[in-house]
C-alpha positions, 0 to 999 in steps of 0.5 A: 578112438579119441586118442587116435583122432587126436594123433591124426589131428596132430599128424594133419597139422604137421603135414599141412605145415610141411606142404605149406597148407597146400589145398588147405585154403578155406574161404570164410566171411566174418561172423554176423549177428548174435543169433548165428543165422547170418554172415556179414559180407565185406560191407560193414556200413549199411549204406555200403550194403545198399550201394553194393546192391544198387550197383548190381541192380542199376548195372544195365544202361536201361535201368540207369536211364530209367532212374535218371528219367524218374528223377527228372520226372519227380522234379517236374511233378513237384513243380506242377503240383505247386502250380496246380494249387496256385492256379486254384488260388487264382480262380478264387482270387478272380471270384473275389475280385469279380474278374471273369477274365482272371477266373477263366485264365485261372481255370484254363491254367488249372486244367493245363497243369492238372493234365500235365501233372496227371501225365507226369505222375503216370509216367513216373509210376510207369518208370517206377514199375519198369525200374522195379522189374529192371532192378529185380531182374539184375539182382536175380540174374546175379544170384541165379548166375552164382547159384548155377555156376558149377559147384558154387552153391555146394561149396558154399554150403559145405564150407565151415562155417557155411558161407551162406545159410537158407540160400533159397529163401534169401534168393526170393528177397530180391523181389522184396528189396526191389519193391521196397526200393520203389515204395521208398521212391513213391511214398517217401522221396516224392513227398519229401521233394514236395515238402522241401520245395514248398518250405523253400518257397515259404522261406522266400515269403518271409517264412523263416518261422516256417523253416524254423518250426519244421526244423525244430519238429524234425529235431524233436522227432529225431531225439524221440526216435533215438530214445524210443524207436526199435532197431528197425534195421535189425528187426527187418533183417531178422524177420527176413532170416526167419521167413527164409527158414520157414520157407526152407522148412516147408520145402523140406517137408514137401520134398520128403512127404513119402518118408515122413508119411511112412514113419508117421512123422506128420505130428513131429514135422508140424511141431517143428514148423509150428515152432518156427512159425511161432518164432516169426509170430513172436518176432512180429508181435515184438516189433509192433509192441516195441514200436507202439510208443514211438509210433504214437509220438511220431504221429502226434509230432508229424501227422498233418491233422495233429500238432502240425495243423495247430502250428501251421494255423498259428504261423498263418495267423502270425503272417496275416497279423504282420502283413495284412492291413485288412482291419484298417481298410475293413476289407481284404484286397486281392493282393493280400488274399493271394499272399495269404493263399500262397503262404498258407498252402506253402505251410500246409502242404510243406508240413503235411509231408513232414511225416514222410520226411521223418519216416525216411530213415525208417524206410531206409533201415528196412531197405538196408535190412533186406539189402544186408541179407541179399548182399551176404548171400551174394558175397558168400556165393562170390567167395565160394566162386573164387575158391571152387576148383575150376572145371576141365574143359576137355576130357583127358582120359578118353580117346583124344585126351592123351592121358593114362587111365589111372586115378591115384592119390598120394598122402591125402588127408580126409578132414571132417567139416568140423576140422577133425582128421578122419584119415591121414596120408591116404594113398591108392591107385585105381586103373583098368583091372584095379577097381577100388572098393572104399569101405568103412563105418558111417562118418568115416570119410567115405562121402568126403573122399568122393566129394574131394575127388569130384571137386565138391568138397574143399580140400583142408589137408595136404596130399595130392590126387590126379586122374591121369595127368590132370591134378585134382583139388585145384581143378574139377575133372571133366564128367567123361573122366570122373562121374559121381553117382550118389546114393540119393538119385537126382531126377531132372525135369523132362522125359526119360531121355533127358534124364539119361543124357543129363546134364547134356541136352537130348538132341533126339536124332536116331543115334542118340535115341538108340544109345539111350534105349541101349542104356535103359535096356542094360539097366533093366528099364526098357519097360519104362520106354514102352510106358512113357516114351523117351521124351514124350512125357516131360511132365511126369513126376519121376520122384513119385512114379519110380521106385527107389531101385528104379531111380538108382537104375536110371542114374546108372543108365546116365553113367552108361551113357556118358561112359566116364573113365572112372565112376564114383559109385557112392552106395548107388545100388543100395535099393536093388537086389544083390543079383541085379547089383552084380549085373549092373556092375557088369554093365558098367565094366563092359562100357569100359568104366572103372568103378570106385565104389563106396560102401559100409561093407565088402560088396561085390568082390568079383568086381573089385581088386583092392579095398581101402578101409577107412575108420581104422583104429590106427594113427593113420585111420586107413588101410589098403589091401588087395581083395582075394579072388574067390575060386567059386 
């Protein structure tokens, strides 16, 4: 078997080289971090990842106008903040000078500036929340649009290596990114504007020492961060990845509650989930432990009630000694008080924002960590979108299509996701009266062949396939030409009729209702119509209500409703009795549908005329022969 696989791999390489790699295009992106959980997109720079997401988030004109209005409001808020403090100084100055007019004027100015500051601040907060919603909406629409583009998500997950990992968990990070972005604006950029503004004003009043002291403290903090700070960007990225895995495990557990309960696997599932949660907890503890020394040093250097308090008091004292003559006059003049008030508040308020300024790189690193995960998801889905076969807009094998009802393959190679050739040079032709049964053991390539014909799996080998005059591989066939019915049924939200016509929309008119009732009657589910109605119970959990056999019958009713030229039946009757299975196939053939069945053994020979055997111990790995007719 190993020798046969090696020879098939060699034959595949020769066939691919001879065909110029036709249908062998495999889209991949660069491998990411060492933990193997992620893939990097085309943006290597963290800021480039951030710019890419901001470009998507601010794509709408409304979002851009709100961002501009928020920037202007932040600048106005900064100036009003300073004027509020100066008006308080004028009130104190009027009291010292016993000037009632100055006190009244200062109080009036203070009330006006406080009111303006309050209104501006509330407007900025409102704009921040609106901007959050706009950015979140734009990012979510982008991700969801790629999610629901036909075949993209399946194509991205089936690629080797997968173009995306944990897509459902990562998709929810768009809200976390939007919230982190708005928090950065509110908690860092706004205070930073105030600090820069006030320190600049202090520089205008002989405040060179203030600017120099602030610069020195920021440089010291930068050096300490380089030596002591953990890799916040990597911690954030890995934390988001672990949380996405945790969400995926929980979703998987909820989706498989019944089989887990039947097999008594609750304890085993708990071990798996507990192990993942333990990894998340260990990661969080490690982040706190690694950042303890850095946080301590940072708080001592930059928090306003620690070292900056002593420095700004010392600077204020030096300013007074240098510029005040109150000791000579044995009193403090109003002008000197105003100068001292101005200088002291510029220094104090400016230094109080140093911690926000210094924390900006850390906030950006957290934001970039989230941006990297989302951008990798968007890039992976976009790569899959560019590689996924385009879909046919109209059927070609039904009346009006003009095609011949035949599905054929010539020289087709079936390649596993790991790159091993399972079968080389597969050729067959199926048509009315020549139904095909594909058999073979597990992992012989049956589902791969079905997915390749349906346009769900990437073509990694040579060869060609066509449905009538429609070439498969580069394009996906129309559902009325080729419909796949998998072994594991999918039941959509909605009533019985909505599930039968899926993915079409149930209109509810008399003709459609009669057609749906007929399909359900043919597959033996008429009793469900009497029990639930056609579309009167849209909230019924069909996965829990229907048995496995009933679910498979419902999916076959869907096939009867759409009446495709060919139906790929991938063990879709494995949970019904043999007699019922034969009756269901008879209904399929009666509707004019040619079945192409995938099974591990020879089943229903009376409904098939030829057998394609995969997993053969030959160099080619397959064989095709007619099914002998029984006289019985």
